[in-house]
TORTORVO-848499 format. One record per residue (C-alpha): residue number from 0; residue in three letters; z, y, x. Coordinates in steps of 0.001 Angstrom, whole numbers, always signed. Example, Ala and Ser with C-alpha at 12.3 -4.5 7.8 and 13.67 -1.06 7.14 Angstrom:
<nodes>
<node n="0" res="ALA" up="+7800" north="-4500" east="+12300"/>
<node n="1" res="SER" up="+7140" north="-1060" east="+13670"/>
</nodes>
This chain:
<nodes>
<node n="0" res="UNK" up="+108700" north="+94458" east="+115991"/>
<node n="1" res="UNK" up="+106376" north="+95334" east="+113164"/>
<node n="2" res="UNK" up="+102717" north="+94452" east="+113480"/>
<node n="3" res="UNK" up="+100175" north="+96916" east="+112017"/>
<node n="4" res="UNK" up="+97928" north="+95226" east="+109497"/>
<node n="5" res="UNK" up="+94829" north="+96420" east="+111281"/>
<node n="6" res="UNK" up="+95903" north="+94916" east="+114636"/>
<node n="7" res="UNK" up="+98029" north="+91878" east="+113727"/>
<node n="8" res="UNK" up="+96749" north="+88474" east="+114849"/>
<node n="9" res="UNK" up="+97963" north="+85084" east="+113603"/>
<node n="10" res="UNK" up="+101027" north="+83818" east="+115481"/>
<node n="11" res="UNK" up="+99393" north="+80386" east="+115761"/>
<node n="12" res="UNK" up="+95883" north="+79039" east="+115325"/>
<node n="13" res="UNK" up="+97039" north="+77484" east="+112080"/>
<node n="14" res="UNK" up="+98572" north="+80648" east="+110666"/>
<node n="15" res="UNK" up="+101477" north="+80514" east="+108260"/>
<node n="16" res="UNK" up="+100430" north="+82027" east="+104948"/>
<node n="17" res="UNK" up="+97064" north="+83027" east="+106431"/>
<node n="18" res="UNK" up="+98538" north="+85579" east="+108818"/>
<node n="19" res="UNK" up="+95503" north="+87732" east="+109505"/>
<node n="20" res="UNK" up="+95164" north="+91515" east="+109898"/>
<node n="21" res="UNK" up="+93767" north="+94077" east="+107553"/>
<node n="22" res="UNK" up="+92548" north="+97637" east="+107826"/>
<node n="23" res="UNK" up="+94457" north="+99545" east="+105193"/>
<node n="24" res="UNK" up="+91767" north="+101941" east="+104025"/>
<node n="25" res="UNK" up="+90015" north="+103144" east="+100899"/>
<node n="26" res="UNK" up="+90701" north="+105730" east="+98236"/>
<node n="27" res="UNK" up="+93608" north="+104802" east="+95991"/>
<node n="28" res="UNK" up="+93244" north="+105182" east="+92269"/>
<node n="29" res="UNK" up="+95862" north="+105807" east="+89617"/>
<node n="30" res="UNK" up="+97953" north="+102745" east="+89013"/>
<node n="31" res="UNK" up="+97435" north="+100741" east="+85874"/>
<node n="32" res="UNK" up="+100120" north="+98170" east="+86582"/>
<node n="33" res="UNK" up="+100088" north="+95063" east="+84448"/>
<node n="34" res="UNK" up="+103534" north="+94466" east="+83020"/>
<node n="35" res="UNK" up="+103114" north="+90973" east="+81690"/>
<node n="36" res="UNK" up="+101763" north="+87633" east="+82766"/>
<node n="37" res="UNK" up="+98145" north="+86987" east="+82000"/>
<node n="38" res="UNK" up="+97081" north="+84156" east="+79759"/>
<node n="39" res="UNK" up="+93720" north="+82684" east="+78801"/>
<node n="40" res="UNK" up="+93802" north="+84621" east="+75566"/>
<node n="41" res="UNK" up="+94484" north="+87946" east="+77292"/>
<node n="42" res="UNK" up="+90770" north="+88636" east="+77579"/>
<node n="43" res="UNK" up="+90851" north="+89158" east="+73783"/>
<node n="44" res="UNK" up="+88864" north="+86136" east="+72671"/>
<node n="45" res="UNK" up="+87676" north="+86420" east="+69075"/>
<node n="46" res="UNK" up="+87239" north="+83148" east="+67249"/>
<node n="47" res="UNK" up="+88128" north="+79604" east="+68238"/>
<node n="48" res="UNK" up="+84663" north="+78118" east="+68103"/>
<node n="49" res="UNK" up="+82203" north="+77576" east="+70937"/>
<node n="50" res="UNK" up="+80610" north="+80850" east="+69948"/>
<node n="51" res="UNK" up="+83685" north="+82938" east="+70745"/>
<node n="52" res="UNK" up="+83016" north="+86392" east="+72152"/>
<node n="53" res="UNK" up="+85138" north="+88109" east="+74794"/>
<node n="54" res="UNK" up="+85810" north="+91780" east="+74142"/>
<node n="55" res="UNK" up="+86529" north="+94075" east="+77065"/>
<node n="56" res="UNK" up="+85078" north="+94892" east="+80453"/>
<node n="57" res="UNK" up="+81731" north="+93218" east="+80934"/>
<node n="58" res="UNK" up="+81347" north="+90932" east="+83958"/>
<node n="59" res="UNK" up="+79575" north="+92418" east="+86947"/>
<node n="60" res="UNK" up="+76677" north="+90021" east="+86423"/>
<node n="61" res="UNK" up="+74946" north="+90849" east="+83171"/>
<node n="62" res="UNK" up="+72715" north="+87825" east="+83573"/>
<node n="63" res="UNK" up="+75551" north="+85290" east="+83629"/>
<node n="64" res="UNK" up="+74481" north="+82185" east="+81750"/>
<node n="65" res="UNK" up="+77842" north="+81594" east="+80111"/>
<node n="66" res="UNK" up="+81269" north="+83105" east="+79674"/>
<node n="67" res="UNK" up="+83814" north="+81818" east="+82194"/>
<node n="68" res="UNK" up="+87304" north="+81785" east="+80662"/>
<node n="69" res="UNK" up="+90170" north="+83631" east="+82275"/>
<node n="70" res="UNK" up="+92616" north="+81130" east="+83782"/>
<node n="71" res="UNK" up="+96365" north="+81396" east="+83318"/>
<node n="72" res="UNK" up="+97563" north="+83875" east="+85938"/>
<node n="73" res="UNK" up="+100936" north="+85457" east="+86643"/>
<node n="74" res="UNK" up="+100931" north="+89033" east="+87852"/>
<node n="75" res="UNK" up="+103342" north="+90488" east="+90407"/>
<node n="76" res="UNK" up="+105680" north="+91693" east="+87659"/>
<node n="77" res="UNK" up="+105937" north="+88197" east="+86191"/>
<node n="78" res="UNK" up="+107104" north="+86624" east="+89447"/>
<node n="79" res="UNK" up="+109291" north="+89574" east="+90387"/>
<node n="80" res="UNK" up="+107483" north="+90847" east="+93469"/>
<node n="81" res="UNK" up="+108917" north="+93585" east="+95611"/>
<node n="82" res="UNK" up="+107002" north="+96866" east="+95401"/>
<node n="83" res="UNK" up="+104630" north="+97531" east="+98312"/>
<node n="84" res="UNK" up="+106148" north="+99529" east="+101144"/>
<node n="85" res="UNK" up="+103322" north="+102041" east="+100619"/>
<node n="86" res="UNK" up="+100562" north="+102258" east="+98006"/>
<node n="87" res="UNK" up="+97858" north="+99607" east="+98263"/>
<node n="88" res="UNK" up="+94347" north="+100904" east="+98927"/>
<node n="89" res="UNK" up="+91115" north="+100231" east="+97096"/>
<node n="90" res="UNK" up="+88038" north="+99324" east="+99120"/>
<node n="91" res="UNK" up="+85675" north="+101416" east="+96995"/>
<node n="92" res="UNK" up="+83342" north="+98460" east="+96538"/>
<node n="93" res="UNK" up="+83134" north="+95071" east="+94897"/>
<node n="94" res="UNK" up="+83801" north="+91971" east="+97006"/>
<node n="95" res="UNK" up="+80854" north="+89962" east="+98281"/>
<node n="96" res="UNK" up="+82714" north="+86732" east="+98957"/>
<node n="97" res="UNK" up="+85815" north="+84606" east="+98414"/>
<node n="98" res="UNK" up="+87816" north="+83398" east="+101430"/>
<node n="99" res="UNK" up="+89905" north="+80238" east="+100974"/>
<node n="100" res="UNK" up="+93155" north="+79750" east="+102916"/>
<node n="101" res="UNK" up="+96117" north="+77412" east="+103102"/>
<node n="102" res="UNK" up="+99628" north="+78757" east="+103680"/>
<node n="103" res="UNK" up="+100428" north="+76140" east="+106377"/>
<node n="104" res="UNK" up="+103817" north="+75671" east="+104695"/>
<node n="105" res="UNK" up="+105270" north="+72163" east="+104325"/>
<node n="106" res="UNK" up="+103773" north="+70055" east="+101542"/>
<node n="107" res="UNK" up="+106945" north="+70066" east="+99501"/>
<node n="108" res="UNK" up="+107258" north="+70296" east="+95744"/>
<node n="109" res="UNK" up="+107078" north="+73759" east="+94202"/>
<node n="110" res="UNK" up="+107566" north="+72490" east="+90680"/>
<node n="111" res="UNK" up="+106700" north="+74728" east="+87761"/>
<node n="112" res="UNK" up="+106974" north="+78478" east="+87626"/>
<node n="113" res="UNK" up="+110402" north="+78753" east="+89263"/>
<node n="114" res="UNK" up="+109351" north="+76804" east="+92355"/>
<node n="115" res="UNK" up="+105987" north="+78551" east="+92479"/>
<node n="116" res="UNK" up="+107523" north="+82003" east="+92159"/>
<node n="117" res="UNK" up="+109897" north="+81140" east="+95025"/>
<node n="118" res="UNK" up="+106872" north="+80410" east="+97231"/>
<node n="119" res="UNK" up="+105311" north="+83760" east="+96281"/>
<node n="120" res="UNK" up="+108541" north="+85495" east="+97314"/>
<node n="121" res="UNK" up="+108660" north="+83598" east="+100611"/>
<node n="122" res="UNK" up="+105108" north="+84619" east="+101435"/>
<node n="123" res="UNK" up="+105675" north="+88270" east="+100540"/>
<node n="124" res="UNK" up="+108901" north="+88420" east="+102558"/>
<node n="125" res="UNK" up="+107139" north="+86879" east="+105570"/>
<node n="126" res="UNK" up="+104238" north="+89299" east="+105399"/>
<node n="127" res="UNK" up="+106344" north="+92398" east="+104830"/>
<node n="128" res="UNK" up="+109470" north="+91696" east="+106897"/>
<node n="129" res="UNK" up="+107981" north="+89715" east="+109798"/>
<node n="130" res="UNK" up="+104445" north="+91059" east="+110028"/>
<node n="131" res="UNK" up="+105321" north="+94583" east="+108938"/>
<node n="132" res="UNK" up="+102566" north="+94646" east="+106320"/>
<node n="133" res="UNK" up="+102782" north="+96709" east="+103151"/>
<node n="134" res="UNK" up="+102578" north="+93714" east="+100790"/>
<node n="135" res="UNK" up="+101398" north="+90104" east="+100490"/>
<node n="136" res="UNK" up="+98196" north="+89675" east="+102504"/>
<node n="137" res="UNK" up="+96120" north="+87563" east="+100121"/>
<node n="138" res="UNK" up="+94944" north="+88683" east="+96714"/>
<node n="139" res="UNK" up="+95956" north="+85457" east="+94953"/>
<node n="140" res="UNK" up="+98218" north="+82459" east="+95612"/>
<node n="141" res="UNK" up="+98011" north="+78980" east="+94078"/>
<node n="142" res="UNK" up="+101060" north="+76722" east="+94198"/>
<node n="143" res="UNK" up="+100943" north="+72954" east="+94740"/>
<node n="144" res="UNK" up="+101587" north="+72534" east="+91019"/>
<node n="145" res="UNK" up="+98560" north="+74677" east="+90163"/>
<node n="146" res="UNK" up="+100289" north="+77932" east="+89230"/>
<node n="147" res="UNK" up="+98021" north="+80918" east="+89950"/>
<node n="148" res="UNK" up="+99831" north="+84092" east="+90989"/>
<node n="149" res="UNK" up="+98716" north="+87588" east="+91924"/>
<node n="150" res="UNK" up="+99489" north="+88238" east="+95595"/>
<node n="151" res="UNK" up="+98795" north="+91811" east="+96644"/>
<node n="152" res="UNK" up="+99573" north="+94331" east="+93922"/>
<node n="153" res="UNK" up="+96682" north="+95521" east="+91734"/>
<node n="154" res="UNK" up="+94470" north="+92559" east="+92679"/>
<node n="155" res="UNK" up="+94607" north="+91196" east="+89137"/>
<node n="156" res="UNK" up="+94013" north="+94637" east="+87638"/>
<node n="157" res="UNK" up="+90770" north="+95010" east="+89588"/>
<node n="158" res="UNK" up="+89662" north="+91440" east="+88911"/>
<node n="159" res="UNK" up="+90066" north="+91864" east="+85164"/>
<node n="160" res="UNK" up="+88110" north="+95118" east="+85338"/>
<node n="161" res="UNK" up="+85366" north="+93427" east="+87372"/>
<node n="162" res="UNK" up="+85026" north="+96479" east="+89600"/>
<node n="163" res="UNK" up="+86374" north="+97526" east="+92987"/>
<node n="164" res="UNK" up="+88846" north="+95449" east="+94996"/>
<node n="165" res="UNK" up="+92170" north="+95928" east="+96706"/>
<node n="166" res="UNK" up="+92082" north="+95995" east="+100507"/>
<node n="167" res="UNK" up="+93755" north="+92777" east="+101646"/>
<node n="168" res="UNK" up="+95276" north="+91441" east="+104876"/>
<node n="169" res="UNK" up="+94047" north="+87877" east="+105183"/>
<node n="170" res="UNK" up="+90892" north="+87624" east="+107333"/>
<node n="171" res="UNK" up="+89919" north="+89780" east="+110304"/>
<node n="172" res="UNK" up="+86796" north="+91756" east="+109448"/>
<node n="173" res="UNK" up="+86683" north="+90667" east="+105797"/>
<node n="174" res="UNK" up="+89611" north="+92439" east="+104181"/>
<node n="175" res="UNK" up="+87441" north="+95032" east="+102446"/>
<node n="176" res="UNK" up="+84769" north="+92478" east="+101568"/>
<node n="177" res="UNK" up="+86416" north="+89209" east="+100537"/>
<node n="178" res="UNK" up="+88950" north="+88122" east="+97935"/>
<node n="179" res="UNK" up="+91585" north="+86055" east="+99731"/>
<node n="180" res="UNK" up="+92920" north="+82990" east="+97897"/>
<node n="181" res="UNK" up="+95753" north="+81099" east="+99591"/>
<node n="182" res="UNK" up="+96713" north="+77572" east="+98599"/>
<node n="183" res="UNK" up="+100277" north="+76539" east="+99249"/>
<node n="184" res="UNK" up="+100637" north="+73660" east="+101688"/>
<node n="185" res="UNK" up="+99057" north="+72342" east="+104884"/>
<node n="186" res="UNK" up="+95727" north="+70578" east="+104494"/>
<node n="187" res="UNK" up="+94806" north="+69466" east="+107993"/>
<node n="188" res="UNK" up="+95240" north="+65740" east="+107321"/>
<node n="189" res="UNK" up="+95818" north="+65509" east="+103571"/>
<node n="190" res="UNK" up="+93888" north="+66923" east="+100624"/>
<node n="191" res="UNK" up="+95523" north="+69367" east="+98211"/>
<node n="192" res="UNK" up="+96934" north="+67964" east="+94955"/>
<node n="193" res="UNK" up="+94341" north="+67573" east="+92211"/>
<node n="194" res="UNK" up="+96169" north="+70068" east="+89989"/>
<node n="195" res="UNK" up="+95988" north="+72697" east="+92750"/>
<node n="196" res="UNK" up="+92292" north="+72011" east="+93285"/>
<node n="197" res="UNK" up="+91610" north="+72324" east="+89551"/>
<node n="198" res="UNK" up="+93249" north="+75751" east="+89535"/>
<node n="199" res="UNK" up="+91262" north="+76748" east="+92617"/>
<node n="200" res="UNK" up="+88036" north="+75868" east="+90804"/>
<node n="201" res="UNK" up="+89113" north="+77859" east="+87743"/>
<node n="202" res="UNK" up="+90151" north="+80918" east="+89751"/>
<node n="203" res="UNK" up="+87058" north="+80947" east="+91978"/>
<node n="204" res="UNK" up="+84827" north="+80517" east="+88911"/>
<node n="205" res="UNK" up="+86450" north="+83489" east="+87215"/>
<node n="206" res="UNK" up="+86234" north="+85656" east="+90340"/>
<node n="207" res="UNK" up="+82541" north="+84826" east="+90692"/>
<node n="208" res="UNK" up="+81973" north="+85584" east="+87002"/>
<node n="209" res="UNK" up="+83765" north="+88922" east="+86962"/>
<node n="210" res="UNK" up="+82270" north="+90203" east="+90208"/>
<node n="211" res="UNK" up="+78829" north="+88638" east="+89866"/>
<node n="212" res="UNK" up="+79194" north="+86453" east="+92972"/>
<node n="213" res="UNK" up="+77181" north="+83331" east="+93687"/>
<node n="214" res="UNK" up="+79265" north="+80166" east="+94310"/>
<node n="215" res="UNK" up="+77561" north="+79954" east="+97708"/>
<node n="216" res="UNK" up="+79678" north="+82964" east="+98682"/>
<node n="217" res="UNK" up="+82859" north="+80869" east="+98884"/>
<node n="218" res="UNK" up="+84012" north="+80447" east="+102493"/>
<node n="219" res="UNK" up="+86953" north="+79222" east="+104518"/>
<node n="220" res="UNK" up="+89117" north="+81401" east="+106765"/>
<node n="221" res="UNK" up="+87766" north="+79598" east="+109852"/>
<node n="222" res="UNK" up="+84241" north="+80725" east="+109032"/>
<node n="223" res="UNK" up="+85249" north="+84180" east="+110261"/>
<node n="224" res="UNK" up="+88251" north="+83809" east="+112590"/>
<node n="225" res="UNK" up="+89477" north="+81325" east="+115205"/>
<node n="226" res="UNK" up="+91999" north="+79369" east="+113144"/>
<node n="227" res="UNK" up="+92562" north="+75912" east="+111663"/>
<node n="228" res="UNK" up="+92952" north="+77511" east="+108229"/>
<node n="229" res="UNK" up="+92344" north="+76281" east="+105538"/>
<node n="230" res="UNK" up="+92848" north="+72884" east="+107204"/>
<node n="231" res="UNK" up="+90245" north="+70201" east="+107929"/>
<node n="232" res="UNK" up="+90680" north="+68436" east="+104594"/>
<node n="233" res="UNK" up="+90460" north="+71526" east="+102398"/>
<node n="234" res="UNK" up="+87635" north="+72984" east="+104459"/>
<node n="235" res="UNK" up="+85663" north="+69745" east="+104010"/>
<node n="236" res="UNK" up="+86090" north="+70178" east="+100229"/>
<node n="237" res="UNK" up="+84390" north="+73586" east="+100146"/>
<node n="238" res="UNK" up="+80887" north="+72185" east="+99408"/>
<node n="239" res="UNK" up="+82366" north="+70362" east="+96412"/>
<node n="240" res="UNK" up="+84215" north="+73519" east="+95399"/>
<node n="241" res="UNK" up="+80982" north="+75509" east="+95426"/>
<node n="242" res="UNK" up="+79308" north="+72811" east="+93342"/>
<node n="243" res="UNK" up="+82171" north="+72643" east="+90837"/>
<node n="244" res="UNK" up="+82193" north="+76436" east="+90474"/>
<node n="245" res="UNK" up="+78399" north="+76480" east="+90013"/>
<node n="246" res="UNK" up="+78697" north="+73974" east="+87176"/>
<node n="247" res="UNK" up="+80870" north="+76455" east="+85265"/>
<node n="248" res="UNK" up="+78615" north="+79475" east="+85715"/>
</nodes>
């Protein structure tokens, strides 16, 4: 039985792949699908010195003290995502927060891109085929080996533009307000691998930079819904995450 995104509730308190509902709303815009994986240099950096200048869309915060580099990210085309069952919607506003999740999958190896891409497929299949959602619920996924992948289609497009956001399906009441970042694994009793955490810092820093968010606007799933997500250990690391992101801004 399919579960509408705007009514679905997590099957357990510690939801697999952050199984939370979303209200699919907002005015869709013309697609500008990205057909290649994104690299650090894709922001068109001119020069290799400390004085390099990024050409392109300006970050939402014009007063940013420094340029935050774009981390290596793989878009949905790069990992071979299925197309959404219906067009994703835009919220019509910028996000005002980041919401951190864990997938609650087993802490097994997801080595390199092949293993990481397999996890992205597993999450999308779960959300679309079991939950009946139109696409992956979270905007971005980070594997245990630190690979950052676009989750819901067009999330990377809007992040790079620094304007508007895709309506997600990760946190009740926050799907038109928060960028959902899921971290593969279960972090109730163990901390995430250091390479995953490093990628989480890089991604959250870039999201804050592009959308003009303060690092204090990084939250855990349990801050809004009754759930164990993102796990006791990862949740306890959020103050450090905010501090590490602030040091890059």
